[in-house]
BASESE-140004 format. One record per residue (C-alpha): y, x, z. Coordinates in Angstrom, 3 decimals. Example, Ala and Ser with C-alpha at 12.3 -4.5 7.8 and 13.67 -1.06 7.14 Angstrom:
// BASESE-140004
((-4.500, 12.300, 7.800))
((-1.060, 13.670, 7.140))
***
This chain:
// BASESE-140004
((-35.072, 28.853, -9.029))
((-38.312, 29.042, -7.022))
((-38.334, 25.278, -6.634))
((-37.736, 24.618, -10.335))
((-40.401, 27.010, -11.589))
((-42.790, 26.199, -8.745))
((-42.765, 22.494, -9.572))
((-43.562, 23.241, -13.208))
((-46.372, 25.584, -12.206))
((-47.838, 23.046, -9.791))
((-47.755, 20.374, -12.484))
((-49.393, 22.626, -15.079))
((-53.150, 23.005, -15.275))
((-52.894, 26.791, -15.209))
((-50.618, 27.155, -12.149))
((-48.714, 30.428, -12.102))
((-47.315, 33.351, -10.164))
((-43.909, 34.116, -8.701))
((-42.585, 37.450, -7.497))
((-39.432, 37.464, -5.376))
((-37.419, 40.640, -4.978))
((-35.423, 41.590, -1.898))
((-34.303, 44.979, -0.649))
((-36.197, 46.795, 2.079))
((-35.897, 44.579, 5.151))
((-37.286, 44.609, 8.649))
((-35.316, 47.255, 10.549))
((-31.762, 45.971, 10.492))
((-29.100, 46.852, 7.970))
((-25.746, 47.976, 9.439))
((-22.841, 46.592, 7.446))
((-24.901, 43.919, 5.688))
((-26.073, 41.544, 8.430))
((-25.427, 38.503, 6.215))
((-27.542, 39.977, 3.427))
((-30.331, 41.094, 5.766))
((-30.600, 37.568, 7.176))
((-30.744, 35.999, 3.711))
((-33.380, 38.458, 2.501))
((-35.534, 37.890, 5.583))
((-35.335, 34.181, 4.753))
((-36.687, 34.857, 1.252))
((-39.608, 36.793, 2.757))
((-40.506, 33.906, 5.070))
((-40.052, 31.403, 2.240))
((-42.525, 33.462, 0.220))
((-45.082, 33.384, 3.040))
((-44.619, 29.669, 3.642))
((-44.887, 28.701, -0.022))
((-48.058, 30.762, -0.368))
((-49.632, 28.265, 2.046))
((-48.023, 25.186, 0.555))
((-48.631, 26.025, -3.109))
((-51.903, 27.958, -2.943))
((-54.359, 28.107, -4.536))
((-52.573, 26.919, -7.673))
((-49.502, 29.146, -7.428))
((-49.485, 32.685, -6.064))
((-46.197, 33.945, -4.689))
((-45.367, 37.419, -3.399))
((-42.304, 39.490, -2.613))
((-41.329, 43.072, -3.444))
((-38.882, 45.051, -1.299))
((-37.570, 48.033, -3.241))
((-35.734, 50.823, -1.515))
((-33.187, 52.990, -3.244))
((-33.566, 52.488, -6.978))
((-30.883, 54.279, -8.943))
((-29.456, 52.154, -11.752))
((-26.197, 52.092, -13.669))
((-25.284, 49.049, -11.562))
((-25.782, 51.124, -8.402))
((-23.517, 53.867, -9.771))
((-20.790, 51.376, -10.728))
((-20.932, 49.400, -7.472))
((-21.481, 51.679, -4.502))
((-19.543, 54.519, -2.940))
((-21.057, 57.988, -3.265))
((-22.191, 58.039, 0.391))
((-24.369, 54.944, 0.100))
((-28.002, 55.933, -0.101))
((-27.412, 59.292, 1.507))
((-30.625, 59.096, 3.600))
((-32.996, 59.182, 0.616))
((-34.040, 62.750, 1.376))
((-35.251, 61.647, 4.810))
((-37.958, 59.381, 3.408))
((-41.502, 60.661, 2.820))
((-41.194, 60.883, -0.976))
((-37.670, 62.306, -0.862))
((-36.401, 60.894, -4.161))
((-34.964, 57.641, -5.493))
((-37.137, 55.135, -7.288))
((-36.682, 54.036, -10.867))
((-36.596, 50.641, -12.502))
((-40.047, 51.509, -13.865))
((-41.442, 51.892, -10.330))
((-40.200, 48.422, -9.505))
((-41.263, 46.917, -12.849))
((-44.791, 48.306, -12.581))
((-45.178, 46.813, -9.111))
((-43.975, 43.378, -10.223))
((-46.237, 43.549, -13.278))
((-49.213, 44.219, -11.003))
((-48.371, 41.353, -8.635))
((-48.069, 38.753, -11.392))
((-51.159, 40.001, -13.253))
((-54.797, 38.970, -12.845))
((-55.355, 42.329, -11.116))
((-53.636, 40.806, -8.060))
((-55.525, 37.509, -8.171))
((-56.406, 37.784, -4.466))
((-52.866, 38.641, -3.326))
((-50.441, 35.961, -2.150))
((-47.796, 35.585, 0.527))
((-47.313, 39.331, 0.805))
((-44.312, 41.606, 1.100))
((-44.872, 44.901, -0.684))
((-42.471, 47.743, 0.056))
((-41.688, 49.975, -2.935))
((-39.342, 52.325, -1.166))
((-40.778, 55.820, -1.053))
((-41.694, 55.245, 2.594))
((-38.132, 54.440, 3.704))
((-39.310, 51.513, 5.820))
((-41.152, 54.008, 8.016))
((-38.318, 56.488, 8.674))
((-34.638, 57.137, 8.155))
((-31.509, 55.073, 8.496))
((-30.644, 52.193, 6.248))
((-26.883, 52.060, 6.229))
((-24.298, 50.361, 4.055))
((-21.391, 51.669, 6.123))
((-19.446, 54.831, 5.294))
((-19.748, 57.800, 7.657))
((-17.733, 57.383, 10.847))
((-17.475, 53.595, 10.601))
((-19.789, 52.863, 13.519))
((-17.779, 51.991, 16.604))
((-18.365, 54.254, 19.596))
((-20.446, 52.378, 22.126))
((-21.025, 52.907, 25.811))
((-24.524, 51.646, 26.338))
((-25.581, 50.477, 29.790))
((-28.121, 52.524, 31.703))
((-31.708, 51.366, 31.110))
((-33.053, 48.813, 33.578))
((-35.862, 49.863, 35.832))
***
């Protein structure tokens, strides 16, 4: 999709803006290694294309944390998202929080912003556990003693 729209924007006189959306990445994601790797790839693609397509096309990425939606309620077990109280803001985001951020990034107000990853996660990236596994599903591990 980025390639299709990007080509059109590059060909147009006015250029354009793109905003990718991934979940909060950067600290590992137990139970979703495949997804974490793919999302990290989107972040690096965003940074790379900001160089390749700038100054005509601006491209940024938003990483929302726990945003409660009807899709969330229908998809995930009750325990998923249990660490939300451990983040600085202590509550889940809304679709409006995410929408307002995307609106800013694609607007003229963000004309000097490109190639960035903006976390919209209530501070989750700074603290707490991101975990897609149910309680008790981590295998017990005997870690080796630290090297000196």
